[in-house]
C-alpha positions in Angstrom: 125.1 70.2 131.5 125.8 74.0 131.4 123.3 76.4 129.6 124.1 78.3 126.6 124.7 81.8 126.9 121.9 83.6 125.7 122.3 85.7 122.7 120.3 87.1 120.1 121.8 84.3 117.7 121.0 81.6 120.2 117.4 83.2 121.0 116.5 83.7 117.0 118.0 80.3 116.2 115.7 78.4 119.1 112.7 80.4 117.5 113.3 79.3 114.0 113.7 75.5 115.5 110.7 76.3 117.4 108.5 77.3 114.2 110.2 74.0 112.1 108.8 71.6 114.8 105.2 73.4 116.1 104.8 76.1 113.5 105.7 79.7 112.8 102.7 80.8 114.7 103.7 78.9 117.7 106.8 81.3 118.2 106.1 83.5 120.9 108.7 85.1 123.2 107.5 83.1 126.3 107.5 79.7 124.0 111.2 80.2 123.4 112.2 81.2 126.8 110.6 77.9 127.8 112.2 76.2 125.0 115.5 77.8 126.6 114.4 77.1 130.0 114.5 80.8 131.4 112.3 83.6 132.3 110.5 85.4 129.4 111.7 88.5 130.9 115.2 87.3 130.7 114.4 87.4 126.9 113.7 91.0 126.4 117.8 91.8 126.6 118.0 90.1 123.7 114.8 90.4 121.3 112.7 93.7 121.7 109.4 91.8 121.1 107.5 89.2 119.3 107.7 90.8 115.9 111.6 91.2 116.5 112.1 87.5 117.2 109.8 86.9 114.1 112.2 89.3 111.8 115.0 87.5 113.2 113.9 83.9 112.4 113.0 86.0 108.4 116.5 86.9 108.2 118.2 83.9 109.5 116.0 81.9 107.0 117.0 84.2 104.3 121.0 83.7 105.4 120.4 79.9 105.3 118.4 80.0 102.0 121.2 82.2 100.5 123.9 79.2 101.5 121.6 76.8 99.8 121.2 78.7 96.4 124.7 79.8 96.4 125.9 76.3 96.4 123.3 75.1 94.0 123.9 77.6 91.6 127.9 77.9 91.7 129.2 77.4 88.1 126.1 76.9 86.6 123.8 78.9 83.8 120.3 78.7 82.2 118.5 75.7 82.8 120.9 74.1 85.1 121.4 77.2 87.3 117.6 77.4 87.3 116.9 74.1 88.2 119.9 74.4 91.0 117.8 77.5 92.4 114.3 75.7 91.9 115.7 72.8 94.1 117.5 75.1 96.8 114.0 76.5 97.7 112.1 73.4 97.7 114.7 71.8 99.7 115.0 74.4 102.2 111.1 74.5 102.7 111.0 70.5 103.4 113.8 70.9 105.9 112.9 74.0 107.6 109.2 74.6 107.5 109.0 76.8 109.9 111.8 79.3 108.7 110.2 78.3 105.3 107.1 80.3 106.4 108.7 82.9 107.8 109.7 83.5 104.4 106.6 84.1 103.1 105.6 86.7 105.4 106.0 90.3 104.6 109.7 91.3 105.5 110.4 94.4 107.9 112.0 97.3 106.5 115.3 96.3 108.2 114.9 92.8 106.9 114.4 93.6 103.5 117.5 95.9 103.4 119.4 93.4 105.0 122.7 91.5 103.6 120.9 88.5 103.7 117.9 89.9 101.9 120.4 91.6 99.3 122.0 88.1 98.7 118.9 86.0 97.8 117.7 88.8 95.4 121.2 89.1 94.0 121.5 85.1 93.3 117.9 85.0 91.9 119.1 88.0 89.4 122.0 86.1 88.4 120.1 83.5 87.3 118.0 85.5 85.4 120.7 87.0 84.2 121.8 83.7 82.5 118.9 84.2 80.1 118.4 87.0 77.3 115.7 88.7 79.5 116.1 92.6 79.1 117.1 94.5 81.9 113.7 96.0 82.2 112.0 92.7 82.7 114.0 91.4 85.4 111.9 92.1 88.3 108.9 90.5 86.1 111.2 87.6 85.6 112.2 87.2 89.2 108.4 87.5 90.2 107.4 84.9 87.6 110.1 82.8 89.1 109.6 83.3 92.8 105.8 82.7 92.2 105.8 79.9 90.5 108.7 78.0 92.8 106.7 79.2 96.0 103.5 78.2 94.6 104.4 75.0 93.6 106.2 74.3 97.4 102.7 75.8 98.9 100.5 73.5 97.4 102.6 70.6 97.7 102.8 71.2 101.2 99.1 71.7 101.4 98.3 68.1 100.2 96.7 70.2 97.0 98.2 67.4 94.7 97.8 64.5 96.8 94.6 63.6 95.0 96.0 62.9 91.7 98.3 59.7 91.1 100.6 61.7 88.9 104.3 61.9 90.2 104.7 65.4 92.0 108.2 65.4 91.0 107.8 64.7 87.4 105.3 67.8 87.3 108.0 69.7 89.5 110.6 69.2 86.8 108.0 70.4 84.4 107.3 73.5 86.0 111.4 74.1 85.8 111.1 73.3 82.3 108.2 75.5 81.5 110.1 78.5 83.6 113.2 77.9 81.4 110.9 78.5 78.2 109.7 81.1 79.2 112.7 82.9 80.4 114.5 81.7 77.1 111.7 83.2 74.9 111.0 86.3 76.7 110.2 89.2 74.7 112.7 91.6 73.8 110.5 94.8 72.9 108.7 96.6 75.4 104.6 96.3 75.8 103.0 98.3 73.1 101.9 101.9 74.1 
């Protein structure tokens, strides 16, 4: 079978697959070269170094997550959009654990300014705009939603809930409902001076 020609996209996709299969920390230029059956030196024509490789995985993950979120929130608002947003994140974390881990790392300045990052941010902001959250509080609301989703997914992945017989899916639904109530009742006045 002929080998797939190397390109930055092929290198990054292979790195993301390696992260999913062996863990985020297993991603190195040498490991990706082995997976592609090429010499490590061949990789440097397509990726500068490990940092750039991991930034590529981060950006790829943002793009994939944006596609899932867009599909889940399209035509929805309020609780339905929030539940779709949360479900997209949770499903992505389960399907692409290494790529999900990349999303939990600090983004390089280039990644933070990328179209992929902007799309994820705009989708999340659109969900928040479906509530009566004051414009000045949008960042706070986005952080609350993001932290809740990410924290729940991380604790589930770490088996932190495994010692309890309670249904994790029921707790997930309760968390989404609690976020909905928080967003629905967001204070309209600013903080007291």
